[in-house]
C-alpha positions as CSV (number, residue, x, y, z in Angstrom):
1,X,-21.4,49.8,15.4
2,X,-21.6,53.4,16.4
3,X,-22.1,56.4,14.4
4,X,-20.1,59.9,15.5
5,X,-21.1,62.8,13.3
6,X,-18.8,65.9,13.7
7,X,-20.2,69.4,12.9
8,X,-17.5,72.4,12.7
9,X,-19.5,75.6,13.5
10,X,-21.2,77.6,10.5
11,X,-19.8,80.7,9.7
12,X,-19.1,83.3,12.5
13,X,-19.5,87.3,12.4
14,X,-16.1,89.3,13.6
15,X,-18.7,92.4,13.0
16,X,-18.2,93.1,16.5
17,X,-14.4,93.4,18.1
18,X,-15.7,94.2,21.0
19,X,-16.9,90.5,21.9
20,X,-14.5,87.9,22.9
21,X,-14.4,84.5,20.8
22,X,-16.3,82.9,23.0
23,X,-19.5,85.2,22.3
24,X,-19.1,85.4,18.4
25,X,-22.4,85.2,16.5
26,X,-23.1,83.6,13.5
27,X,-23.1,85.9,10.6
28,X,-25.8,86.3,8.0
29,X,-23.8,82.9,5.9
30,X,-23.5,80.9,8.6
31,X,-27.6,81.2,9.8
32,X,-28.3,80.6,5.9
33,X,-25.8,77.9,5.6
34,X,-26.6,75.6,9.2
35,X,-30.4,75.0,8.3
36,X,-29.5,73.7,4.9
37,X,-26.7,71.3,6.3
38,X,-28.9,70.6,8.7
39,X,-31.9,69.4,6.0
40,X,-28.7,67.1,4.0
41,X,-27.9,65.8,7.2
42,X,-31.3,64.7,8.4
43,X,-31.7,63.2,5.1
44,X,-28.1,62.0,4.6
45,X,-27.5,60.7,7.6
46,X,-31.0,60.4,9.6
47,X,-31.4,61.7,13.2
48,X,-28.8,61.2,16.0
49,X,-29.5,60.1,19.0
50,X,-27.9,62.8,21.3
51,X,-26.5,66.8,20.0
52,X,-23.5,67.6,21.8
53,X,-22.2,70.9,21.6
54,X,-19.6,73.4,22.9
55,X,-21.2,76.4,24.5
56,X,-19.6,78.6,22.0
57,X,-22.2,81.2,21.4
58,X,-21.7,80.0,17.4
59,X,-21.1,76.5,18.1
60,X,-24.1,76.2,20.2
61,X,-26.4,78.1,17.6
62,X,-25.2,76.1,15.2
63,X,-26.3,72.9,17.0
64,X,-29.9,74.3,18.1
65,X,-30.5,75.0,14.3
66,X,-29.8,71.6,13.1
67,X,-32.1,70.2,16.6
68,X,-34.9,72.3,15.5
69,X,-34.4,70.6,11.5
70,X,-34.4,66.9,13.2
71,X,-37.1,68.1,15.5
72,X,-35.4,67.1,18.6
73,X,-35.7,68.3,21.9
74,X,-33.7,70.1,23.9
75,X,-33.1,67.5,26.5
76,X,-31.6,65.5,23.5
77,X,-28.8,68.9,23.5
78,X,-26.1,68.5,26.2
79,X,-23.7,71.5,26.4
80,X,-20.1,70.2,27.4
81,X,-18.1,72.7,28.3
82,X,-14.3,71.0,27.8
83,X,-15.3,71.0,23.5
84,X,-14.7,74.8,23.4
85,X,-10.7,75.4,22.6
86,X,-10.3,71.0,22.8
87,X,-7.5,69.6,21.8
88,X,-7.4,65.9,20.7
89,X,-7.2,63.8,23.5
90,X,-9.8,66.0,25.4
91,X,-11.9,65.2,22.6
92,X,-11.1,61.6,22.5
93,X,-11.5,61.4,26.6
94,X,-14.7,63.4,25.5
95,X,-16.6,60.4,23.6
96,X,-15.0,57.7,25.2
97,X,-17.4,59.4,28.2
98,X,-20.4,59.3,25.7
99,X,-23.8,57.1,27.1
100,X,-23.7,53.5,25.9
101,X,-27.8,54.0,25.2
102,X,-26.8,57.0,22.3
103,X,-25.5,55.3,19.2
104,X,-25.3,57.9,16.7
105,X,-23.6,61.3,18.3
106,X,-23.5,65.0,16.6
107,X,-20.6,66.4,18.1
108,X,-20.4,70.7,17.4
109,X,-17.6,72.4,17.8
110,X,-14.7,74.1,16.2
111,X,-11.2,73.6,14.7
112,X,-8.8,72.5,15.0
113,X,-9.7,70.2,17.7
114,X,-12.5,68.5,15.3
115,X,-10.7,68.2,12.4
116,X,-8.3,66.6,14.1
117,X,-10.7,64.1,16.0
118,X,-11.9,63.2,12.2
119,X,-8.6,62.4,10.6
120,X,-7.3,60.5,14.0
121,X,-10.2,58.3,13.7
122,X,-10.9,57.4,10.1
123,X,-9.7,58.6,6.6
124,X,-10.3,61.8,5.5
125,X,-10.5,63.8,2.1
126,X,-9.8,67.7,3.7
127,X,-6.7,68.9,5.7
128,X,-9.2,71.5,7.8
129,X,-13.1,71.0,8.2
130,X,-14.8,74.5,6.3
131,X,-17.5,76.1,8.5
132,X,-20.4,73.9,8.9
133,X,-19.0,70.3,7.3
134,X,-20.3,68.0,8.6
135,X,-18.4,64.5,8.6
136,X,-19.9,61.1,9.9
137,X,-17.4,58.5,11.0
138,X,-18.4,54.8,11.5
139,X,-17.5,53.3,15.0
140,X,-17.1,49.1,14.7
141,X,-17.4,49.4,18.4
142,X,-19.9,48.2,20.8
143,X,-19.0,50.7,24.1
144,X,-17.9,54.2,23.3
145,X,-15.7,53.6,25.9
146,X,-13.8,51.0,23.5
147,X,-13.0,53.9,20.3
148,X,-9.4,53.8,19.5
149,X,-7.5,55.8,17.1
150,X,-7.7,54.7,13.2
151,X,-10.5,52.3,13.8
152,X,-13.4,54.1,11.9
153,X,-14.5,54.9,8.5
154,X,-15.7,57.5,7.0
155,X,-19.1,57.3,5.9
156,X,-20.3,61.0,4.1
157,X,-19.2,64.0,4.6
158,X,-20.1,67.5,2.8
159,X,-19.8,71.2,3.6
160,X,-21.9,74.2,2.3
161,X,-20.1,75.2,-0.9
162,X,-20.2,71.7,-2.4
163,X,-24.2,71.8,-1.7
164,X,-24.4,75.1,-3.3
165,X,-22.5,74.5,-6.3
């Protein structure tokens, strides 16, 4: 069995219109939510073998905050440019290429791609992942290359607003 945990980046700032979409940082809420969600994920889901992140600032910052909470070394965090603005076929190819030594991978990125990926792999109770939402999918495969659509099962799903309530 493999575990894929998808994490949408935390809430980003629109305060600097001169910045490109790629360069947008987290806003105050995002900087508060990411460590809280990371603490929940560590307790509920365990520490992943590998973190793979989009290079966009908001996603990479979120991934680094999770890595810090997990006590993960920087060599366990891979930056993957294909995640930024990726559609479902690109994300499926990316996951199928994961190293089989990593049984649990946490993938940080963006909507709509991550929501589409989660729905392609398992039945999910959401339409779109909210910012900083975490969805863990159990996959009954021995090798990442064998990933097939609709084979997974959603093990857990959490988002910041639910933790605050």
